[in-house]
C-alpha positions in Angstrom: 0.2 0.2 0.1 2.8 2.0 0.7 4.2 1.4 -2.6 1.5 2.4 -4.7 0.9 5.9 -2.7 4.3 6.7 -3.4 4.3 6.2 -7.0 1.1 7.8 -7.3 2.7 11.0 -5.2 5.8 10.8 -7.9 3.6 10.4 -10.9 1.3 13.6 -9.4 5.2 15.5 -8.9 5.8 14.7 -12.2 2.9 15.8 -14.2 2.6 19.4 -12.5 6.5 20.0 -13.9 6.0 19.2 -17.4 4.7 21.9 -19.9 1.5 22.2 -21.4 1.3 20.6 -24.7 0.6 23.4 -28.2 -1.5 22.7 -30.4 -0.8 25.4 -33.3 3.1 25.1 -33.0 4.4 21.9 -32.6 6.9 23.0 -30.7 9.6 20.0 -29.8 9.4 18.8 -26.5 11.9 20.0 -24.2 11.9 16.5 -21.8 13.2 13.9 -22.9 10.2 11.2 -22.5 8.1 13.2 -25.0 5.1 13.5 -23.3 2.6 16.4 -23.6 -0.3 17.7 -21.3 -3.5 19.8 -22.4 -3.7 23.0 -21.3 -6.4 22.8 -18.8 -7.2 21.8 -15.2 -7.9 18.0 -15.3 -7.0 17.0 -18.8 -5.7 13.4 -18.9 -1.8 13.2 -20.8 -1.2 12.8 -24.0 1.5 10.6 -26.1 3.2 12.9 -28.7 5.4 11.7 -31.3 9.2 13.4 -31.4 7.9 15.3 -34.0 4.7 16.6 -32.0 2.3 13.9 -33.5 0.6 11.6 -31.5 1.7 8.2 -31.8 -1.0 6.4 -29.9 -4.5 7.3 -31.2 -7.6 5.8 -31.2 -9.4 5.8 -34.6 -12.6 4.2 -34.1 -15.4 6.2 -34.5 -13.7 8.8 -36.8 -14.9 9.0 -40.4 -12.3 7.7 -42.8 -11.5 10.0 -45.6 -13.5 7.9 -47.6 -16.2 8.1 -45.2 -15.7 11.8 -44.7 -16.2 12.2 -48.6 -19.4 10.1 -48.5 -21.0 12.1 -45.8 -20.5 15.2 -47.5 -22.0 14.5 -50.5 -24.9 12.7 -48.8 -24.9 16.0 -47.1 -25.3 17.7 -50.3 -28.1 16.0 -51.7 -29.9 16.1 -48.8 -29.9 19.7 -48.0 -29.5 20.9 -52.0 -32.0 23.8 -51.5 -29.6 25.7 -49.2 -25.9 24.0 -50.4 -23.3 23.5 -53.1 -20.7 20.8 -52.9 -17.5 21.6 -54.4 -13.7 20.6 -54.5 -11.0 23.2 -54.2 -7.7 20.7 -55.7 -6.2 17.7 -54.3 -3.5 16.5 -51.7 -0.7 15.2 -52.4 -2.0 11.7 -52.2 -4.7 13.1 -54.9 -7.8 13.5 -52.1 -10.0 15.8 -53.2 -10.2 18.9 -50.9 -14.3 18.8 -50.8 -16.0 22.0 -49.6 -19.6 22.3 -48.3 -21.2 26.1 -49.4 -24.1 27.3 -47.2 -26.4 29.8 -48.5 -30.3 30.7 -49.6 -28.4 30.9 -53.0 -25.4 28.8 -53.1 -22.8 28.8 -56.1 -24.7 32.5 -56.4 -22.6 35.7 -56.0 -24.4 38.3 -54.2 -23.6 41.3 -52.1 -23.1 39.4 -48.8 -20.2 38.6 -46.6 -18.7 35.2 -46.7 -17.3 32.9 -43.9 -15.1 29.5 -44.0 -14.5 27.1 -41.2 -11.3 24.9 -42.0 -10.9 21.6 -40.2 -7.9 18.7 -39.6 -5.0 21.3 -40.7 -2.7 19.2 -38.8 -3.5 15.5 -39.7 -3.6 14.4 -35.9 -6.0 17.2 -34.6 -9.5 15.6 -36.3 -11.9 17.1 -33.8 -12.4 19.9 -36.6 -13.6 17.8 -39.6 -16.2 15.9 -37.3 -17.7 18.7 -35.6 -17.9 20.8 -38.9 -20.0 18.3 -40.7 -22.0 18.7 -37.0 -22.1 21.9 -38.0 -23.4 21.5 -41.6 -26.0 18.8 -40.5 -27.3 21.2 -37.7 -27.8 24.2 -40.3 -29.6 21.8 -42.5 -32.3 20.9 -40.0 -32.7 23.7 -38.6 -33.1 26.2 -41.2 -36.3 28.9 -41.1 -37.0 27.2 -37.4 -33.9 28.2 -35.8 -33.4 32.0 -36.1 -29.4 32.3 -35.9 -29.2 29.3 -38.6 -31.7 31.5 -40.6 -30.0 34.8 -40.6 -26.8 32.8 -41.6 -28.7 30.9 -44.4 -29.8 34.3 -45.6 -27.0 37.0 -44.8 -24.3 34.6 -45.3 -22.4 32.8 -47.7 -20.9 29.9 -45.4 -17.8 27.6 -46.7 -16.9 24.5 -44.8 -13.6 23.0 -45.7 -13.9 19.7 -43.0 -10.6 18.4 -43.6 -7.3 20.7 -44.9 -4.9 17.8 -44.7 -6.6 14.0 -45.5 -3.2 12.3 -46.1 -2.1 13.6 -42.7 -5.2 12.3 -40.8 -4.6 8.9 -43.1 -1.3 8.5 -41.5 -2.1 9.3 -38.0 0.5 12.8 -38.2 0.4 16.3 -37.8 2.0 17.0 -41.3 1.0 15.8 -45.2 1.8 13.1 -46.9 5.3 15.1 -47.2 5.5 15.6 -43.7 5.0 19.4 -44.3 3.4 21.3 -41.7 0.7 23.2 -43.7 0.5 25.6 -41.2 3.9 26.8 -41.6 3.7 27.0 -45.6 2.1 30.3 -46.2 4.5 33.0 -47.4 5.5 35.1 -43.9 5.0 38.6 -43.5 8.6 38.9 -41.8 10.8 36.3 -43.2 11.5 35.6 -46.8 10.3 31.8 -46.9 7.7 29.9 -49.0 7.7 32.7 -51.5 8.5 30.1 -54.4 5.0 28.6 -55.5 6.4 25.8 -56.6 7.8 25.0 -53.2 4.5 25.1 -51.7 2.6 22.4 -50.7 -0.7 21.3 -52.8 -3.1 21.8 -50.3 -1.4 25.1 -49.2 -1.8 26.5 -52.9 -5.5 25.4 -53.0 -6.0 27.8 -49.8 -4.4 30.4 -51.8 -6.5 29.9 -54.9 -9.5 29.7 -53.2 -9.1 33.0 -51.2 -7.8 34.6 -55.0 -11.8 33.5 -55.9 -13.6 34.2 -53.3 -13.5 37.5 -51.3 -13.8 36.1 -47.7 -14.9 38.4 -44.8 -13.8 36.3 -41.9 -13.2 32.7 -41.1 -11.3 30.1 -38.5 -9.3 27.2 -38.6 -9.9 24.2 -35.9 -7.6 22.8 -34.0 -6.5 20.5 -30.6 -4.7 20.5 -28.0 -5.7 23.5 -26.1 -9.1 25.0 -25.4 -8.2 28.6 -26.6 -9.2 31.2 -29.4 -5.9 32.9 -30.4 -5.6 36.2 -33.0 -2.7 37.8 -34.9 0.0 38.5 -35.1 1.2 35.0 -34.7 4.8 36.2 -35.2 7.0 38.8 -34.3 10.2 40.5 -35.9 12.8 39.8 -33.8 11.0 36.5 -33.2 10.4 37.4 -29.2 8.1 36.2 -27.7 5.2 39.0 -26.7 2.2 40.5 -27.5 1.9 41.8 -30.8 -1.1 43.0 -31.9 -2.1 43.5 -35.6 -4.2 46.9 -37.0 -7.4 45.8 -36.4 -6.2 44.2 -32.7 -9.5 45.4 -31.5 -12.2 43.7 -33.3 -10.1 40.8 -33.5 -10.2 40.4 -29.7 -13.7 41.0 -30.1 -13.7 37.9 -32.5 -12.2 35.9 -30.6 -13.9 36.7 -27.3 -17.8 36.1 -29.1 -16.3 32.3 -29.4 -14.9 31.8 -25.9 -18.0 33.7 -24.1 -20.5 31.3 -26.3 -18.2 28.4 -25.5 -19.1 25.7 -22.8 -15.7 26.4 -20.9 -13.2 28.3 -22.6 -14.1 31.5 -21.2 -13.5 30.1 -17.6 -9.2 28.9 -18.8 -7.2 29.7 -16.1 -4.2 29.5 -18.3 -5.4 32.4 -20.6 -7.3 35.1 -19.5 -10.8 35.1 -21.1 -10.1 32.2 -23.0 -8.3 34.3 -26.1 -5.0 34.7 -26.6 -2.6 36.9 -28.9 -0.1 34.4 -30.8 2.6 35.5 -30.5 2.4 36.4 -26.8 1.6 32.6 -26.6 4.7 31.6 -28.6 5.5 33.2 -32.0 5.1 30.7 -35.3 5.8 31.8 -39.3 4.1 30.8 -42.2 0.8 30.7 -40.9 -2.2 30.9 -42.4 -3.6 32.8 -40.1 -1.6 35.8 -40.6 -1.4 35.0 -43.9 -5.3 35.5 -44.5 -5.3 38.4 -42.9 -2.3 40.4 -44.5 -2.8 38.8 -48.7 -6.1 37.4 -48.3 -8.3 40.7 -46.8 -9.8 38.5 -44.6 -10.1 38.1 -40.6 -8.8 34.8 -39.1 -8.8 33.0 -36.0 -7.3 29.8 -35.2 -9.7 28.3 -32.8 -8.2 25.3 -30.1 -11.7 23.9 -29.1 -10.2 20.0 -27.6 -7.4 19.4 -25.1 -6.8 16.5 -26.6 -5.6 16.0 -29.5 -7.3 12.9 -30.7 -9.9 12.1 -28.1 -12.3 8.9 -27.9 -15.2 9.2 -30.6 -17.6 9.1 -27.8 -16.3 12.6 -26.6 -17.1 14.5 -30.1 -20.7 15.0 -29.5 -20.0 16.3 -25.8 -17.9 18.3 -27.7 -19.9 19.3 -30.7 -22.3 20.6 -27.6 -19.7 22.6 -25.7 -18.7 24.4 -29.4 -22.0 24.4 -31.4 -23.0 27.9 -30.3 -20.0 29.4 -30.4 -19.4 28.5 -34.0 -22.8 29.9 -35.2 -22.3 33.1 -33.3 -18.8 33.3 -34.4 -20.5 33.1 -38.5 -23.2 35.5 -37.6 -21.2 37.8 -36.4 -19.8 38.7 -39.7 -23.2 40.7 -40.3 -24.3 41.8 -36.9 -21.3 43.6 -36.4 -19.4 46.6 -38.5 -20.0 48.7 -41.3 -21.4 46.9 -44.4 -22.6 48.5 -47.8 -22.1 49.4 -51.5 -20.0 51.9 -53.3 -21.9 53.4 -56.5 -22.4 55.8 -58.8 -25.3 58.1 -58.8 -26.3 57.4 -62.4 -28.1 54.2 -62.3 -26.0 52.6 -59.2 -23.0 51.4 -61.1 -20.6 49.4 -59.3 -17.0 51.4 -58.6 -13.9 49.6 -58.1 -13.3 51.1 -54.1 -12.1 50.5 -50.6 -12.7 50.7 -47.3 -10.2 52.8 -45.1 -11.0 53.4 -41.2 -9.0 56.5 -39.7 -6.5 55.2 -37.2 -6.4 51.9 -38.3 -3.6 50.9 -40.7 -5.8 48.3 -43.2 -8.4 48.9 -45.9 -10.7 46.5 -47.3 -11.6 45.9 -50.9 -15.2 46.1 -52.2 -16.1 43.4 -54.4 -15.8 43.4 -58.4 -19.3 42.4 -58.9 -21.5 44.3 -56.8 -18.9 46.5 -55.1 -20.4 45.3 -51.5 -18.0 45.9 -48.8 -18.1 44.7 -45.1 -15.9 46.0 -42.4 -15.7 44.1 -39.3 -15.5 46.8 -36.2 -15.5 46.3 -32.9 -19.0 47.6 -30.8 -18.8 50.2 -28.8 -17.1 52.8 -30.7 -17.0 55.8 -33.1 -15.4 55.4 -36.6 -14.7 57.7 -39.3 -15.1 55.8 -42.6 -14.2 56.7 -45.7 -14.3 55.3 -49.5 -12.0 55.4 -51.9 -12.3 55.0 -55.4 -9.4 55.8 -58.0 -9.8 59.0 -59.8 -12.4 60.2 -57.5 -12.6 62.4 -54.5 -12.7 60.3 -51.6 -16.0 60.3 -49.3 -15.8 60.2 -45.6 -18.5 59.9 -42.8 -18.8 59.4 -39.2 -20.5 56.1 -37.7 -21.0 55.1 -34.2 -21.7 51.7 -33.6 -23.5 49.9 -30.5 -24.2 46.6 -30.4 -25.4 45.9 -33.7 -23.7 46.9 -36.9 -24.7 49.2 -39.5 -24.9 49.9 -43.4 -23.6 53.0 -45.5 -24.0 53.5 -49.2 -21.1 55.0 -50.7 -22.5 57.3 -54.0 -20.4 58.9 -56.3 -21.3 61.1 -59.3 -20.4 59.8 -62.3 -17.4 60.8 -64.9 -18.7 63.7 -66.4 -19.4 65.6 -63.2 -16.2 64.3 -62.1 -13.9 66.6 -64.9 -15.9 69.5 -63.1 -15.2 68.9 -59.8 -11.3 68.4 -60.4 -11.3 71.9 -62.1 -12.8 73.7 -59.0 -10.0 72.0 -57.4 -7.4 73.1 -59.2 -8.7 76.8 -59.6 -10.5 76.4 -56.2 -13.3 79.8 -55.3 -11.9 81.6 -57.7 -13.2 79.8 -60.6 -16.2 82.0 -61.4 -14.4 85.0 -61.0 -11.8 83.4 -64.0 -14.9 82.6 -66.1 -16.5 86.0 -65.7 -13.2 87.5 -67.0 -13.2 85.4 -70.3 -17.1 86.0 -70.6 -16.2 89.6 -70.9 -13.2 89.7 -72.6 -14.9 87.5 -75.2 -17.8 90.2 -75.6 -15.2 93.2 -75.8 -13.6 91.0 -78.9 -17.0 91.3 -80.8 -17.8 94.7 -79.8 -14.5 95.4 -81.6 -14.8 93.3 -84.3 -18.3 94.6 -85.4 -16.8 98.6 -84.6 -13.8 97.7 -87.6 -16.4 96.0 -90.0 -18.8 99.3 -89.8 -15.7 101.9 -90.6 -14.9 100.0 -93.3 -18.4 99.8 -94.8 -18.3 103.5 -94.4 -15.2 103.9 -96.2 -16.4 102.0 -99.2 -19.1 104.2 -99.5 -17.4 107.0 -99.8 -15.3 106.0 -102.9 -18.7 106.2 -104.9 -19.4 109.0 -107.9 -22.8 110.6 -108.8 -23.9 109.9 -112.0 -24.7 112.8 -114.2 -27.5 112.2 -116.8 
């Protein structure tokens, strides 16, 4: 009995001395045993390999890649009235990267914001792919009966990629078939890495091509190994671990808090205040998808750690779905419930203009769409913002808005091109334009008067040269 107590005591002491396991980064373990641990109180021990992947997992109860493809296609048939299924490319081993789009007009471009969820970025973090299928089916089953679901379907184009890394899932490891961490394979803002298109992984190229085709307003990727909502920046210029906020730090904190507060217990975290964290403050990474989305894709993305255990037993999946369901729905709804939205048009018939939206004090612009010139600028509630619409060749237009709990709509109307030329003249000459125009008219009238006088004098001279005729 004494021996058993001693063993338990030593085990407890040992477990408290090991650092928490980290999901986004895959930082090599500093202890020689290779063990990692969850970040929440009461989490179980997790066994990881030297590359950060779990070497002992129970795949029973999880969908295989074939099962997932079948489930996606079955969903497309069952819920065809508000969805479509398409592929954005293939993995290294040729597995299609299937996407479910959910909208009241799937496949059609509308002046509405688009949101994307991505799961299974790391092959050994499969909870996201399961939860995203639960999300799609929940929306299908509750459209027109659940107000939140109906709001999303009617006002957002939601795109769901359950598995970005199907090869890694099959291999039960973090990286893809080439053993590359896909969350380090994107171009980086601080270091010259991943700049060669031919060297990037096909899964990475597929995501980048996807964002060139669809203008996403916001997005989130689902990971495992912790319970926290992570936001940019993920790295720092000198690689130091420190809080390093991006220009939109305020709205990112708000979005992360929306997810955390709606979650069953994320906001109660003892490690992360409020259940959210700045990536660089947690630990810096480079070549991550989150920062790339914001810088190059014009998309505000969060990295969501949704499970202490990277690969929990399948019988826990329904519980994890219940823990995350409201958070997942609330985050999507946020893209229409906050910020400023509208279109940039001409006054003669409402022709769309290729413009962008800037916010005074925030060094980040949002482009309007090409087809409808609609913009969706997410901003944290409770603030007063100076919003400027910028269109090349036109004088910028600015308005001030106050955001409370909900968002607002503002359309920017620009005068047509013919009036724009007169605006340019007014800018050049200023208030003296009218004086100059009067002077021009006066000189022209004097010219006409002088010309008329000269003409009369010539007529008189010609009349004086005639001789009288005598009969």
